C-alpha positions as CSV (number, residue, x, y, z in Angstrom):
1,M,0.0,0.0,0.0
2,D,1.3,3.4,-1.0
3,Q,1.7,5.6,2.1
4,G,2.3,8.8,0.2
5,L,2.7,12.1,2.1
6,F,0.1,14.3,3.9
7,F,0.1,17.5,5.8
8,E,-0.6,17.2,9.5
9,L,-2.2,20.0,11.5
10,N,-0.2,20.7,14.6
11,A,0.4,23.6,17.1
12,S,2.6,25.6,14.7
13,P,1.1,27.8,12.0
14,L,3.0,25.7,9.4
15,F,2.0,22.2,8.3
16,S,4.4,19.3,8.7
17,I,4.8,16.6,6.1
18,C,4.2,13.1,7.4
19,P,3.8,9.7,5.8
20,G,0.2,8.9,5.1
21,P,-2.5,8.2,2.5
22,P,-2.3,10.2,-0.7
23,S,-5.8,11.6,-0.2
24,A,-4.5,13.5,2.9
25,L,-2.0,15.3,0.8
26,F,-4.8,16.9,-1.2
27,F,-6.6,17.9,2.0
28,G,-3.5,19.5,3.5
29,I,-2.8,21.5,0.3
30,F,-6.4,22.5,0.1
31,I,-6.3,23.9,3.7
32,Q,-3.0,25.8,3.0
33,E,-4.3,27.3,-0.2
34,S,-7.6,28.3,1.5
35,I,-5.6,30.1,4.2
36,D,-3.6,31.9,1.5
37,F,-6.6,32.7,-0.7
38,F,-9.1,33.8,2.0
39,G,-6.6,35.2,4.4
40,F,-8.1,33.1,7.2
41,D,-5.6,31.6,9.7
42,F,-7.0,28.7,11.6
43,Y,-4.3,29.1,14.3
44,H,-4.9,32.7,15.1
45,S,-8.7,33.0,14.6
46,P,-10.8,34.5,17.4
47,Q,-12.4,31.1,18.0
48,M,-9.0,29.5,18.7
49,K,-7.9,32.0,21.5
50,T,-6.2,30.3,24.4
51,K,-8.0,30.5,27.7
52,Q,-6.6,33.3,29.8
53,T,-5.4,32.6,33.3
54,R,-6.9,34.0,36.5
55,Y,-3.8,36.2,36.8
56,E,-4.3,37.7,33.4
57,I,-7.9,38.5,34.1
58,N,-7.0,40.1,37.4
59,Q,-4.5,42.2,35.5
60,K,-7.3,43.4,33.2
61,I,-9.5,44.3,36.2
62,K,-6.6,46.1,37.8
63,R,-5.8,48.0,34.6
64,V,-9.5,49.3,34.4
65,L,-9.5,50.3,38.1
66,V,-6.1,52.1,38.0
67,S,-6.9,53.9,34.8
68,H,-9.8,55.6,36.6
69,G,-7.7,56.5,39.7
70,T,-9.3,53.9,42.1
71,D,-7.5,53.7,45.4
72,L,-6.6,50.0,45.6
73,Q,-5.6,50.4,49.3
74,Q,-9.3,50.6,50.2
75,F,-10.9,48.6,47.3
76,F,-10.3,44.9,46.8
77,F,-11.2,42.6,44.0
78,S,-10.9,38.9,43.2
79,F,-11.7,36.8,40.1
80,S,-12.6,33.1,40.2
81,G,-14.4,31.0,37.6
82,K,-16.6,33.5,35.8
83,A,-17.3,35.9,38.7
84,A,-15.5,39.0,39.8
85,S,-16.0,40.1,43.4
86,F,-15.4,43.6,44.8
87,T,-15.3,44.7,48.4
88,G,-14.2,47.7,50.4
89,R,-14.6,51.4,49.8
90,L,-14.7,52.9,46.3
91,C,-12.7,56.2,46.2
92,K,-10.0,57.8,44.3
93,V,-6.3,57.8,45.1
94,S,-6.6,61.5,45.8
95,G,-9.0,60.7,48.7
96,Q,-12.1,62.1,46.9
97,D,-15.2,60.0,46.7
98,M,-16.2,58.8,43.2
99,K,-19.1,60.4,41.5
100,H,-22.1,58.3,40.3
101,E,-21.0,58.7,36.6
102,E,-17.5,57.4,37.4
103,V,-18.9,54.4,39.2
104,E,-21.2,53.7,36.3
105,T,-18.3,53.9,33.9
106,L,-16.2,51.5,35.9
107,C,-19.1,49.0,36.1
108,K,-19.6,49.2,32.3
109,L,-15.9,48.7,31.6
110,L,-15.6,45.8,34.0
111,S,-18.6,44.1,32.5
112,N,-17.0,44.5,29.0
113,I,-14.2,42.1,30.0
114,P,-15.3,39.0,28.1
115,E,-14.2,36.5,30.7
116,I,-16.3,38.0,33.4
117,I,-19.9,36.9,33.5
118,F,-20.9,37.9,37.0
119,L,-20.0,41.0,39.0
120,N,-20.6,40.9,42.8
121,F,-20.3,44.1,44.8
122,E,-20.2,44.3,48.6
123,L,-19.1,47.9,49.1
124,E,-19.1,50.2,52.2
125,D,-20.2,53.3,50.3
126,W,-22.2,52.0,47.3
127,V,-24.9,49.6,46.6
128,I,-24.4,48.1,43.2
129,S,-26.5,45.2,41.8
130,S,-25.9,43.9,38.3
131,G,-28.6,42.3,36.1
132,S,-28.6,41.3,32.5
133,G,-26.8,44.1,30.9
134,S,-27.8,46.8,33.4
135,F,-26.7,48.1,36.8
136,S,-28.5,49.6,39.8
137,I,-26.1,52.0,41.4
138,T,-26.9,53.9,44.6
139,R,-24.7,55.7,47.1
140,K,-25.1,54.5,50.7
141,Q,-25.8,57.1,53.4
142,I,-22.8,56.8,55.6
143,T,-23.1,58.0,59.2
144,S,-19.8,59.3,60.4
145,S,-18.5,58.2,63.7
146,A,-15.1,59.0,65.2
147,P,-12.4,56.5,64.4
148,A,-11.7,53.9,67.1
149,R,-8.4,55.5,68.1
150,E,-10.1,58.8,68.8
151,Q,-12.9,57.3,70.9
152,E,-12.4,57.2,74.7
153,P,-13.3,54.2,76.7
154,L,-16.6,54.5,78.6
155,F,-16.4,53.5,82.3
156,I,-19.6,52.8,84.2
157,Q,-19.5,53.3,87.9
158,T,-21.6,50.9,90.0
159,D,-21.9,50.2,93.7
160,E,-21.8,46.5,93.1
161,T,-18.6,44.5,93.6
162,V,-17.6,41.5,91.6
163,K,-18.7,39.2,94.4
164,D,-22.2,40.7,94.4
165,V,-22.5,40.1,90.6
166,L,-21.3,36.6,90.9
167,K,-23.7,35.9,93.8
168,D,-26.7,36.9,91.6
169,S,-25.9,34.4,88.9
């Protein structure tokens, strides 16, 4: 039986010549000529993209946040599976709070990252819920209280001693 030569598709953009049936030779040449004629490269088509790692998607998220001046000391994110989660306080590096329009722009840009299907927000200063292609964004009413280091301890004076309290129990 005549083995002949045929072109084998492999990981490189070029075909390798391997022994095989003569009909495979025609098929390999047809594919190569189709690539040359139509300008379509099977190895670099959008459908053949490699799956991006979690690290690469986190980089995309960080790039969006940093490009809009988000303070990453107070705002935290994580990507796993198809969901991106966000926690903390959403403010700028300058210390200013973000405006509603800026938060909306961030949400839209984050949702445009193709690998992210779900966005989960648990923020201190915003309530953001995402639906199918839309967002509900509302600023939380924050009541200000003194930071813990500025608060003084509260001492309650009583006439009871420890023995009296223990006796009652």
